[in-house]
C-alpha positions as CSV (number, residue, x, y, z in Angstrom):
1,M,60.1,28.5,-6.7
2,E,60.3,24.8,-7.8
3,R,57.5,22.6,-9.0
4,K,57.4,18.6,-8.5
5,R,56.6,17.1,-11.4
6,L,54.6,13.9,-11.6
7,N,56.1,10.8,-13.2
8,S,54.7,10.2,-16.4
9,K,54.3,6.3,-15.7
10,Y,52.0,7.0,-13.1
11,I,49.5,8.7,-15.1
12,P,47.6,5.6,-17.0
13,W,47.3,3.6,-13.4
14,M,45.8,6.7,-11.7
15,I,43.2,6.5,-14.7
16,V,42.6,2.7,-14.2
17,M,42.7,3.0,-10.3
18,F,39.9,6.2,-10.7
19,F,37.6,3.4,-13.1
20,V,38.1,0.5,-10.5
21,V,37.3,2.5,-7.8
22,L,34.2,3.8,-9.4
23,A,33.1,0.4,-10.4
24,C,33.6,-0.8,-6.7
25,I,31.3,2.0,-5.9
26,D,28.5,1.3,-8.3
27,G,29.0,-2.5,-7.3
28,I,27.8,-1.3,-4.3
29,F,24.9,0.6,-5.1
30,V,23.5,-2.2,-7.2
31,Y,23.9,-4.7,-4.4
32,M,22.1,-2.6,-2.1
33,A,19.6,-1.6,-4.8
34,L,18.7,-5.5,-4.9
35,S,18.6,-6.2,-1.3
36,T,16.8,-4.2,0.3
37,H,13.6,-3.6,-2.8
38,P,11.5,-5.9,-2.5
39,G,10.5,-5.9,-5.8
40,V,6.4,-5.6,-5.0
41,R,4.6,-4.0,-7.8
42,V,0.3,-3.9,-8.1
43,E,-0.8,-7.0,-9.8
44,N,-2.7,-7.5,-13.1
45,S,-2.0,-3.7,-13.8
46,Y,-2.1,-3.8,-17.3
47,E,-6.3,-5.0,-17.0
48,K,-6.5,-2.8,-14.1
49,G,-5.2,0.3,-16.4
50,I,-7.9,-1.1,-19.3
51,K,-10.6,-1.1,-16.7
52,Y,-9.8,3.1,-15.6
53,N,-12.6,4.2,-17.2
54,E,-14.9,1.8,-15.8
55,T,-13.2,2.6,-12.2
56,L,-13.9,6.7,-12.8
57,S,-17.9,5.8,-13.8
58,E,-18.5,3.5,-10.4
59,Y,-16.7,5.8,-8.3
60,Q,-19.1,8.7,-9.8
61,K,-21.8,6.7,-9.1
62,Q,-20.1,6.1,-5.7
63,K,-20.1,9.8,-5.2
64,E,-24.1,10.5,-6.6
65,M,-25.3,7.8,-4.0
66,G,-24.4,9.8,-1.3
67,I,-23.5,7.0,0.6
68,I,-20.5,8.0,3.6
69,G,-18.0,5.2,5.1
70,N,-16.0,5.8,8.1
71,F,-13.3,3.6,8.8
72,E,-11.8,3.5,12.5
73,F,-9.4,1.0,14.2
74,L,-8.3,0.1,17.6
75,K,-5.4,-1.6,19.1
76,D,-6.8,-4.1,21.5
77,G,-3.1,-6.1,22.7
78,K,-2.2,-7.9,19.9
79,L,-5.3,-8.0,17.9
80,I,-6.5,-4.8,15.9
81,D,-10.1,-3.8,16.1
82,M,-11.0,-2.5,12.8
83,K,-14.7,-0.6,12.5
84,F,-16.7,0.2,9.5
85,S,-19.7,2.5,9.6
86,L,-22.3,3.3,6.2
87,K,-24.8,6.4,6.5
88,D,-26.8,7.3,3.8
89,K,-26.5,11.3,3.1
90,N,-29.3,11.8,5.6
91,N,-26.9,10.5,7.9
92,Q,-29.2,7.1,8.7
93,P,-27.6,4.2,9.1
94,L,-27.3,1.6,5.8
95,T,-27.8,-2.3,6.9
96,G,-27.3,-5.6,4.7
97,Y,-24.4,-4.5,2.9
98,L,-21.4,-7.0,2.7
99,V,-18.4,-5.9,3.7
100,S,-14.8,-7.1,3.0
101,A,-11.2,-5.9,3.3
102,K,-8.4,-6.3,1.5
103,I,-5.2,-5.9,3.6
104,S,-2.2,-5.5,2.1
105,R,1.5,-4.7,3.2
106,P,2.6,-2.1,0.5
107,T,6.4,-2.6,1.3
108,H,6.5,-6.7,1.4
109,K,5.0,-9.3,-0.8
110,G,4.0,-12.4,1.0
111,Y,1.2,-10.4,3.6
112,D,-1.5,-9.9,1.7
113,N,-4.9,-11.1,3.6
114,N,-8.8,-11.0,2.4
115,V,-11.2,-10.6,5.7
116,K,-15.1,-10.1,5.4
117,F,-16.6,-7.9,8.1
118,E,-18.9,-9.3,10.7
119,I,-22.6,-7.3,11.2
120,L,-22.2,-5.7,15.0
121,S,-24.8,-3.2,14.9
122,N,-27.4,-1.2,13.2
123,G,-25.0,-0.2,10.1
124,M,-21.7,-1.0,12.0
125,Y,-19.5,-3.5,10.4
126,G,-16.5,-5.0,12.3
127,K,-13.4,-7.6,12.4
128,K,-10.6,-8.6,14.7
129,L,-7.2,-8.8,13.5
130,E,-3.6,-9.7,14.5
131,F,-1.2,-8.0,11.7
132,P,2.2,-10.4,11.5
133,L,4.6,-7.0,11.0
134,A,4.4,-3.6,12.4
135,G,4.5,-0.3,10.3
136,Q,2.1,0.7,7.3
137,W,-1.1,-1.4,5.9
138,D,-3.1,-0.6,3.2
139,V,-6.9,-1.7,3.8
140,Y,-9.1,-1.7,1.0
141,I,-12.6,-2.1,2.0
142,Y,-15.8,-3.0,-0.1
143,A,-19.3,-3.1,0.8
144,E,-21.7,-4.3,-1.8
145,K,-25.7,-4.6,-1.9
146,D,-28.0,-5.3,-4.8
147,G,-25.2,-4.4,-7.3
148,N,-24.2,-1.1,-5.6
149,I,-20.6,-1.3,-4.2
150,F,-18.8,1.3,-2.4
151,R,-15.2,1.4,-1.6
152,I,-12.9,3.0,0.3
153,T,-9.1,2.9,0.9
154,K,-6.9,3.7,4.3
155,R,-3.4,3.3,4.7
156,I,-3.0,2.5,8.9
157,N,0.3,2.4,10.3
158,I,0.6,-0.5,13.3
159,E,2.7,-0.1,16.0
């Protein structure tokens, strides 16, 4: 049985071609990474990191107050009807809170929106809003009264 030998003059060119193909594949990966990732990041991340213990103590205070917050949303045509209710630990509605929300798109920069909720009824707050894009949105709700702050975060999916 006769084995055919490779001509030694082709071996350096094979090595060069291997690295050229490898560089092309890496170039494709770099292009895909830079063109698809929007680069969304947390605003003021350093300051938020420094205030982390303060955030934990606010959360503990919120748990001790026993306030229950409930957030729901319903699609009404192109509008999204957002409703938020606050109740104390005895299931009684809480009134007089200033309720606002920061609505942000976790994957796209430039669509963040701050809205103020209107008082609908006893302990119920709401806002109708049109979302510019379908997909996932983060809703950060803040309710404040007399220095007491209640926060709740929900991720919603708009179709």
